[in-house]
C-alpha positions as CSV (number, residue, x, y, z in Angstrom):
1,M,0.0,0.0,0.0
2,S,1.2,3.5,-0.8
3,R,2.3,5.7,2.1
4,R,1.1,8.9,0.6
5,R,-0.2,11.6,2.8
6,L,-3.5,12.5,1.2
7,D,-5.5,15.7,1.2
8,S,-8.9,14.7,2.4
9,R,-10.5,17.4,0.2
10,S,-9.2,16.3,-3.1
11,G,-7.6,12.8,-2.8
12,A,-4.3,14.2,-4.0
13,P,-1.0,14.1,-2.1
14,S,-0.6,17.1,0.2
15,G,1.5,19.9,-1.2
16,L,0.0,19.8,-4.7
17,L,-1.2,23.1,-6.2
18,S,-4.4,23.1,-8.1
19,V,-5.0,26.7,-9.3
20,I,-3.4,28.0,-12.4
21,Q,-3.6,31.3,-14.4
22,T,-2.3,30.1,-17.7
23,A,-5.0,29.5,-20.2
24,I,-5.0,26.0,-21.5
25,S,-5.9,26.2,-25.2
26,T,-7.9,23.4,-27.0
27,E,-6.9,24.5,-30.5
28,P,-4.3,22.1,-32.2
29,V,-0.8,23.0,-31.0
30,E,0.3,22.3,-34.6
31,S,-1.7,25.3,-35.8
32,V,0.6,27.7,-33.9
33,Y,4.0,25.7,-33.8
34,D,5.9,23.7,-36.3
35,M,7.1,20.4,-34.7
36,T,10.6,20.0,-36.0
37,G,11.7,16.8,-34.3
38,E,11.4,14.6,-31.2
39,L,13.9,15.5,-28.5
40,G,13.1,12.8,-26.0
41,R,10.6,10.3,-24.8
42,G,9.7,8.9,-21.5
43,K,7.1,6.6,-19.9
44,F,4.4,9.3,-19.9
45,A,5.8,12.1,-22.0
46,V,7.2,13.0,-25.3
47,V,9.3,16.3,-25.9
48,K,9.5,17.8,-29.2
49,R,11.4,20.8,-30.6
50,C,8.9,23.3,-31.9
51,V,9.1,26.6,-33.7
52,D,6.5,29.4,-33.4
53,K,5.1,29.9,-36.9
54,A,4.7,33.7,-36.3
55,T,8.0,34.6,-34.6
56,G,10.3,31.8,-35.5
57,K,11.3,31.4,-31.8
58,V,12.3,27.9,-30.7
59,F,10.6,26.1,-27.8
60,A,10.3,22.7,-26.2
61,A,6.8,21.2,-26.4
62,K,6.3,18.6,-23.6
63,F,3.4,16.2,-24.3
64,L,2.2,14.9,-20.9
65,R,-0.2,12.0,-20.9
66,K,-3.2,12.7,-18.8
67,R,-3.9,9.1,-17.9
68,R,-1.1,7.0,-16.4
69,R,-1.2,3.4,-15.2
70,G,-5.0,3.5,-15.4
71,R,-5.6,6.6,-13.4
72,D,-6.4,10.2,-14.1
73,C,-3.3,12.3,-13.6
74,R,-4.5,15.6,-14.9
75,A,-4.2,17.2,-11.4
76,E,-0.6,16.4,-11.3
77,V,0.0,18.2,-14.7
78,I,-1.9,21.2,-13.4
79,H,0.2,21.2,-10.2
80,E,3.4,21.2,-12.3
81,M,2.0,24.2,-14.4
82,A,1.1,26.0,-11.0
83,V,4.6,25.5,-9.7
84,L,6.1,26.9,-12.8
85,E,3.8,29.9,-12.5
86,M,4.9,30.5,-9.0
87,A,8.4,30.4,-10.1
88,R,7.9,32.6,-13.2
89,S,9.9,35.5,-11.6
90,N,12.8,33.1,-10.9
91,P,15.5,33.6,-13.6
92,R,17.0,30.2,-12.8
93,V,13.8,28.3,-13.6
94,V,12.6,27.4,-17.1
95,N,9.7,29.6,-18.2
96,L,6.3,28.2,-19.1
97,H,5.2,29.9,-22.3
98,A,1.8,28.4,-23.1
99,A,-0.4,25.2,-22.7
100,Y,-2.5,23.1,-24.8
101,E,-4.9,20.2,-24.2
102,T,-6.0,17.2,-26.3
103,D,-8.1,14.2,-25.4
104,H,-5.0,12.4,-24.2
105,D,-2.4,15.0,-23.5
106,I,-1.6,18.4,-21.9
107,I,1.1,20.1,-23.9
108,L,3.5,22.5,-22.0
109,V,5.3,24.9,-24.3
110,L,8.5,25.7,-22.4
111,E,11.6,27.7,-22.8
112,Y,14.2,26.0,-24.8
113,A,17.7,25.6,-23.3
114,A,20.3,25.1,-26.0
115,G,23.1,24.0,-23.8
116,G,21.8,20.7,-22.5
117,E,22.1,19.1,-19.1
118,I,25.0,19.8,-16.7
119,F,25.0,15.9,-16.5
120,D,27.0,15.9,-19.7
121,H,29.8,17.8,-17.9
122,C,29.7,15.2,-15.0
123,V,30.5,12.4,-17.4
124,S,32.7,14.3,-19.9
125,D,36.4,13.2,-20.2
126,E,37.3,16.9,-20.0
127,M,36.3,18.2,-16.5
128,L,35.1,21.7,-16.0
129,A,37.4,24.1,-14.3
130,E,36.4,24.9,-10.6
131,V,35.6,28.5,-11.5
132,Q,33.0,27.1,-14.0
133,I,31.6,24.6,-11.5
134,T,31.3,27.2,-8.7
135,R,29.4,29.5,-11.1
136,L,27.0,26.7,-11.8
137,I,26.5,25.8,-8.2
138,R,26.0,29.4,-7.3
139,Q,23.4,29.9,-10.0
140,T,21.6,26.6,-8.8
141,L,21.6,27.8,-5.2
142,E,20.1,31.1,-6.3
143,G,17.3,29.4,-8.0
144,V,16.6,27.0,-5.1
145,H,16.8,29.9,-2.6
146,Q,14.0,31.7,-4.5
147,L,11.9,28.5,-4.6
148,H,12.3,28.0,-0.9
149,Q,11.4,31.6,-0.2
150,N,8.0,30.6,-1.8
151,N,7.9,27.5,0.3
152,L,8.4,25.4,-2.8
153,V,10.7,22.3,-2.7
154,H,11.9,20.7,-6.0
155,L,12.5,17.2,-4.6
156,D,14.2,16.0,-7.9
157,L,17.2,18.1,-8.3
158,K,19.9,16.3,-10.2
159,P,22.4,17.1,-13.1
160,Q,19.7,15.9,-15.6
161,N,17.3,18.5,-14.4
162,I,19.6,21.5,-14.6
163,L,20.1,22.8,-18.1
164,L,22.3,25.4,-19.7
165,T,21.3,28.2,-21.9
166,S,24.3,27.6,-24.2
167,L,26.8,24.8,-24.6
168,S,30.2,26.3,-25.2
169,P,31.1,28.2,-23.1
170,P,28.5,26.9,-20.6
171,G,25.6,29.3,-20.2
172,D,23.4,30.1,-17.4
173,I,21.5,27.4,-15.6
174,K,17.7,26.6,-15.8
175,I,16.1,24.3,-13.4
176,V,13.5,22.0,-14.9
177,D,11.1,19.1,-14.3
178,F,8.8,20.2,-11.3
179,G,6.6,17.1,-11.5
180,L,7.6,16.1,-8.0
181,A,7.8,19.6,-6.5
182,R,5.7,20.3,-3.4
183,R,4.6,23.3,-1.5
184,L,5.5,23.1,2.3
185,G,3.0,24.1,4.9
186,A,0.0,23.5,2.6
187,G,-1.4,20.7,4.7
188,G,0.7,20.1,7.7
189,E,3.8,17.9,7.7
190,L,4.9,16.5,4.3
191,R,6.1,12.9,4.1
192,E,6.4,11.2,0.7
193,I,8.6,8.6,-1.0
194,L,9.7,10.4,-4.1
195,G,12.9,11.4,-6.0
196,T,15.6,9.6,-7.9
197,P,17.5,6.9,-6.1
198,E,21.0,8.4,-6.3
199,Y,20.0,11.8,-5.3
200,V,17.3,11.4,-2.6
201,A,18.1,12.5,0.9
202,P,18.1,10.0,3.9
203,E,14.9,11.6,5.4
204,I,13.0,10.6,2.1
205,L,14.1,6.9,2.5
206,N,13.2,7.0,6.2
207,Y,9.8,8.5,5.6
208,E,10.6,11.5,7.8
209,P,9.3,15.1,7.2
210,I,10.5,16.8,4.1
211,T,11.9,20.3,4.4
212,T,13.9,22.7,2.3
213,A,17.0,20.9,3.6
214,T,16.0,17.9,1.5
215,D,16.9,19.9,-1.7
216,L,20.3,21.0,-0.2
217,W,21.3,17.4,0.1
218,S,20.8,17.0,-3.6
219,V,22.9,20.1,-4.3
220,G,25.7,18.4,-2.4
221,V,25.4,15.3,-4.6
222,I,25.5,17.5,-7.7
223,S,28.5,19.3,-6.5
224,Y,30.3,16.0,-5.8
225,M,29.5,14.8,-9.3
226,L,30.8,17.9,-11.0
227,V,34.1,18.0,-9.2
228,T,34.8,14.2,-9.3
229,G,32.8,12.8,-12.2
230,E,31.3,10.2,-10.0
231,S,28.1,9.6,-8.3
232,P,28.7,9.5,-4.6
233,F,26.0,7.0,-3.7
234,A,25.3,4.9,-6.7
235,G,25.6,1.2,-6.0
236,D,25.3,-2.0,-8.1
237,D,21.6,-1.9,-7.6
238,K,19.0,0.3,-6.0
239,Q,19.1,-1.4,-2.6
240,E,22.9,-0.8,-2.3
241,T,22.3,2.8,-3.4
242,Y,19.6,3.2,-0.7
243,L,22.1,1.7,1.9
244,N,24.8,4.1,0.8
245,V,22.5,7.0,1.2
246,S,21.0,6.1,4.5
247,Q,24.5,5.5,6.0
248,V,26.0,8.5,4.2
249,N,28.7,6.3,2.6
250,V,30.8,9.0,0.8
251,D,34.3,8.6,-0.6
252,Y,36.4,11.6,0.4
253,S,39.6,9.8,-0.3
254,R,42.7,11.6,-1.9
255,E,42.2,9.5,-4.9
256,A,38.7,10.7,-5.5
257,F,39.5,14.4,-4.8
258,S,43.0,14.4,-6.3
259,R,42.4,17.5,-8.3
260,V,39.7,19.2,-6.0
261,S,40.3,22.0,-3.8
262,E,39.9,21.7,0.0
263,L,37.3,24.3,0.0
264,A,35.2,22.3,-2.4
265,V,35.4,19.2,-0.2
266,D,34.4,21.3,2.8
267,F,31.4,22.7,1.0
268,I,30.2,19.1,0.0
269,R,30.7,17.8,3.5
270,T,28.5,20.5,5.0
271,L,25.6,19.4,2.8
272,L,26.0,15.6,2.7
273,V,25.1,15.2,6.4
274,K,22.3,12.8,7.6
275,T,20.4,15.3,9.9
276,P,18.5,17.8,7.9
277,E,18.8,20.4,10.6
278,D,22.6,20.3,10.3
279,R,22.7,21.2,6.6
280,P,23.0,25.0,5.8
281,S,20.2,26.8,4.0
282,A,20.6,27.9,0.4
283,A,21.2,31.4,1.6
284,E,23.9,30.2,3.9
285,C,25.5,28.0,1.2
286,L,25.8,31.1,-1.0
287,S,28.2,32.6,1.6
288,H,30.6,29.7,1.5
289,P,34.1,30.7,0.5
290,W,34.4,28.0,-2.1
291,L,31.8,29.7,-4.3
292,W,33.7,33.0,-4.3
293,Q,37.4,32.3,-4.0
294,Q,37.7,31.8,-7.8
295,F,36.9,35.5,-8.4
296,C,40.4,36.2,-7.0
297,L,42.1,33.7,-9.3
298,S,42.7,33.4,-13.0
299,P,40.4,30.7,-14.5
300,E,42.4,27.5,-14.9
301,P,42.3,25.7,-18.2
302,P,40.1,22.6,-18.6
303,S,41.8,19.3,-17.6
304,S,41.2,15.6,-18.2
305,R,39.7,13.5,-15.5
306,P,42.1,10.9,-14.0
307,V,41.3,7.4,-15.1
308,R,40.6,5.1,-12.0
309,E,38.5,2.4,-10.7
310,R,35.0,3.3,-9.7
311,S,34.6,3.2,-5.9
312,C,31.1,1.7,-5.7
313,G,30.9,-0.5,-8.7
314,T,29.6,0.7,-12.1
315,K,28.5,4.3,-11.8
316,W,27.2,4.9,-15.2
317,A,25.1,2.5,-17.3
318,A,23.2,2.6,-20.5
319,P,19.8,4.3,-20.2
320,T,16.9,2.2,-18.9
321,E,14.4,1.1,-21.5
322,D,11.9,3.8,-20.3
323,P,14.0,7.0,-19.7
324,E,12.4,9.4,-17.2
325,D,10.3,12.4,-18.4
326,K,12.0,15.6,-19.0
327,E,11.0,19.2,-19.2
328,N,13.5,20.5,-21.7
329,F,16.0,19.0,-24.0
330,L,19.1,19.8,-26.0
331,E,19.6,19.5,-29.8
332,S,23.4,19.3,-29.4
333,P,25.1,16.1,-30.7
334,H,27.3,16.3,-27.6
335,S,24.6,15.6,-25.2
336,Q,22.9,13.0,-27.4
337,A,26.2,11.0,-27.3
338,K,26.5,11.3,-23.5
339,R,23.2,9.9,-22.3
340,F,25.0,7.6,-19.9
341,R,23.5,7.2,-16.5
342,Y,22.7,5.0,-13.6
343,D,19.3,3.6,-13.3
344,E,17.2,6.8,-12.9
345,E,13.8,5.4,-12.2
346,T,11.9,8.1,-10.4
347,L,10.4,7.2,-7.0
348,S,6.9,8.1,-6.6
349,A,4.4,7.5,-3.9
350,A,1.9,6.5,-6.6
351,D,4.0,3.5,-7.4
352,G,4.0,2.2,-3.8
353,D,6.6,1.8,-1.1
354,V,10.3,1.8,-1.7
């Protein structure tokens, strides 16, 4: 049986938003946009590159199935739209441009990020300079801080859900995929089993209250991956991954951090702690010296990652048969060639207990 906390008025999980301002058009989306190719496909969504016929501007059209596993999920799509509306003033969040509805789908027309996922930089043989990494983490924290000020938690922050406005040099970040986002304080304590195995915080696995600190754990994981090229908690299977997360088994060895500054290690250590109350807030993270030291230094040139054994078995594997849904995609051949990842099945209370 699912352990979802339910809102007695609507039957929906607590923390879901149900009111939107964006008009949902029922005219064919193809009458306004030319669909110029498929960018990605998941279990319940297809994302297509589209061009506004009137302006020539490029967007990403996300076709979200309204019925999933035999149940009506329109409310979840409306919730995702409502979260995007609340975050409209946040420059670090992808912008919702328009919405359309057919008998089977709701189509979100979203801002198009041409630089792809920062995940590609995590697995690239050429690692980003720390001055570039700290810029990306600063911008991510800026976006997360603004979400938290609105009592919103993303709950699925990971390198695949942080996109770049340009590829080379890396542009500004855009946070995407708010399908699991929740609003805190909307119906008392929030407890849900959701997220992606490698990136979920211990309190998620322990079915403990979710707070803004839950997102900060994920920022720590993302930072680790950008500086080392490895996933700190990925095991050979999901159960080993869950064990690594719950026990906070992190490799801080000299081998893993051979080319990483001590300040970077300190920043990651402050976030990857089991007790949520011991993690700094997004605002506090933004004052950490690691994120600002590079302004006093000349940018170092990119370097190749050292080749070594993976500390927790195979970290990166081929995509699963049903890749997860995405909000925005890249047209770059670089990202298409780098779709390597650990099993990314998204946990959802709707699918039952972990």
